[in-house]
ZAMARGU-4260 file (C-alpha; in steps of 0.2 Angstrom, whole numbers, plus 5000, padded with zeros to 4 digits):
<rodrens>
0) 5026/4973/5069 | 5014/4986/5076 | 5028/4997/5082 | 5038/4994/5066 | 5024/5002/5056
5) 5021/5015/5068 | 5040/5020/5066 | 5039/5020/5047 | 5024/5029/5045 | 5031/5043/5056
10) 5046/5042/5045 | 5037/5043/5029 | 5029/5061/5026 | 5016/5056/5011 | 5012/5041/5001
15) 5001/5046/4985 | 4992/5032/4976 | 4999/5030/4959 | 4984/5024/4951 | 4965/5029/4951
20) 4958/5011/4955 | 4967/4997/4961 | 4970/4980/4952 | 4963/4962/4961 | 4969/4947/4959
25) 4957/4934/4948 | 4957/4921/4962 | 4941/4922/4972 | 4943/4912/4986 | 4959/4921/4991
30) 4956/4939/4984 | 4966/4953/4988 | 4977/4966/4976 | 4988/4961/4963 | 5000/4977/4968
35) 4999/4994/4975 | 5008/5007/4966 | 5011/5021/4978 | 5025/5034/4979 | 5033/5040/4995
40) 5038/5058/4999 | 5047/5061/5016
</rodrens>
């Protein structure tokens, strides 16, 4: 997985977050991002 991420990041020029503040899932025990809208540019 680490090799994949290194290769992928090197090929993607920039990643831009499309929202000012990301939304989170409502579950208290397993909390995480509901979604992460980003735009990639090579």
